[in-house]
C-alpha positions as CSV (number, residue, x, y, z in Angstrom):
1,X,-18.2,10.7,-9.8
2,X,-21.1,8.6,-10.8
3,X,-19.0,6.2,-12.8
4,X,-16.9,5.5,-9.5
5,X,-19.7,4.8,-7.1
6,X,-21.0,2.4,-9.6
7,X,-17.7,0.6,-10.1
8,X,-17.3,0.7,-6.1
9,X,-20.7,-0.6,-5.6
10,X,-20.2,-3.5,-7.8
11,X,-16.8,-4.2,-6.7
12,X,-18.2,-4.6,-3.1
13,X,-20.7,-7.1,-4.7
14,X,-23.4,-4.9,-3.5
15,X,-27.0,-4.2,-4.9
16,X,-28.0,-0.7,-5.2
17,X,-30.5,-1.4,-1.9
18,X,-27.8,-2.8,0.0
19,X,-25.3,-0.2,-0.7
20,X,-28.0,2.9,-0.4
21,X,-29.0,1.1,3.0
22,X,-25.3,1.3,4.2
23,X,-25.1,4.7,3.6
24,X,-28.3,5.8,4.9
25,X,-29.7,6.6,1.5
26,X,-32.3,5.2,-0.9
27,X,-32.1,2.6,-3.7
28,X,-33.6,5.6,-5.9
29,X,-31.1,8.2,-4.9
30,X,-28.4,5.8,-5.5
31,X,-29.7,5.1,-9.0
32,X,-29.7,8.8,-9.8
33,X,-26.3,9.3,-8.6
34,X,-24.8,6.3,-10.7
35,X,-26.7,7.8,-13.9
36,X,-25.4,11.3,-12.9
37,X,-28.6,12.8,-12.0
38,X,-27.9,13.4,-8.6
39,X,-24.8,14.4,-6.4
40,X,-23.5,12.9,-3.2
41,X,-23.3,15.3,-0.3
42,X,-20.0,16.0,1.3
43,X,-21.0,13.8,4.3
44,X,-22.0,10.9,2.3
45,X,-18.6,10.9,0.3
46,X,-16.6,11.1,3.8
47,X,-19.0,8.1,5.1
48,X,-18.4,5.9,2.1
49,X,-14.7,6.6,2.5
50,X,-14.8,5.8,5.8
51,X,-17.1,2.6,5.7
52,X,-15.4,1.0,2.5
53,X,-11.8,2.1,3.1
54,X,-12.1,3.9,-0.4
55,X,-9.5,6.7,-1.5
56,X,-11.5,10.0,-1.6
57,X,-9.2,11.4,-4.6
58,X,-10.4,8.1,-6.4
59,X,-13.9,8.6,-5.6
60,X,-14.2,12.4,-6.7
61,X,-11.7,11.8,-9.9
62,X,-11.1,8.5,-10.7
63,X,-7.3,8.9,-10.3
64,X,-5.1,6.5,-8.2
65,X,-6.4,3.3,-6.4
66,X,-10.0,2.6,-5.2
67,X,-9.0,1.1,-2.0
68,X,-6.8,2.6,0.8
69,X,-4.2,-0.3,1.5
70,X,-3.9,-0.7,5.3
71,X,-1.2,-1.8,7.4
72,X,-0.8,-5.0,9.2
73,X,-0.9,-3.0,12.4
74,X,-4.0,-1.2,11.1
75,X,-5.9,-4.1,10.4
76,X,-5.1,-5.9,13.6
77,X,-6.1,-2.7,15.6
78,X,-9.7,-2.4,13.8
79,X,-10.1,-6.1,14.4
80,X,-9.4,-5.8,18.0
81,X,-11.4,-2.6,18.4
82,X,-14.4,-4.6,16.7
83,X,-13.6,-7.5,19.1
84,X,-13.8,-5.1,22.3
85,X,-17.1,-3.4,20.9
86,X,-18.7,-6.8,20.6
87,X,-18.2,-7.4,24.2
88,X,-17.5,-10.7,26.4
89,X,-20.4,-12.6,24.9
90,X,-19.0,-12.7,21.7
91,X,-16.5,-15.7,20.6
92,X,-13.8,-13.9,19.3
93,X,-13.6,-11.7,22.7
94,X,-13.3,-14.8,24.6
95,X,-10.9,-16.3,22.4
96,X,-8.7,-13.2,22.6
97,X,-9.1,-13.1,26.4
98,X,-8.1,-16.8,26.5
99,X,-4.9,-16.5,24.5
100,X,-4.0,-13.5,26.6
101,X,-3.5,-16.0,29.4
102,X,-1.0,-17.9,27.6
103,X,2.5,-18.1,28.7
104,X,5.8,-18.7,26.6
105,X,5.7,-22.6,26.8
106,X,1.7,-22.6,25.7
107,X,2.9,-20.3,22.5
108,X,5.9,-22.6,21.8
109,X,3.4,-25.5,21.9
110,X,0.8,-23.6,19.5
111,X,3.9,-22.9,17.0
112,X,4.8,-26.4,16.8
113,X,1.2,-27.7,16.1
114,X,0.7,-25.1,13.5
115,X,3.9,-26.2,11.8
116,X,2.7,-29.6,11.8
117,X,-0.4,-28.7,10.5
118,X,1.4,-26.8,7.6
119,X,3.5,-29.8,6.4
120,X,0.2,-31.9,6.1
């Protein structure tokens, strides 16, 4: 698994220090994992898979694809969950709240504007 950890970290563009911090470990421990001198706990493996959308089979065996492919609905649901968690002061929250008030005519106007922008 140590090779997959190193490959994943580099794919994410993270230093050992940043990767370790994201999963609650130390840089030294990640260095030892990447050289095969230490193993990750089951809890750390689950956390890595959850945080970075990594396929557990790939992480443990190297088989399959590194990342789990999400559907558009899953991506939208995660985005909206993040927006709701951020709260009313977040600009994304205010934007979503504003567009939720649009009626059919407003949406037609936006569609027409988008089509004009694409043509330019």
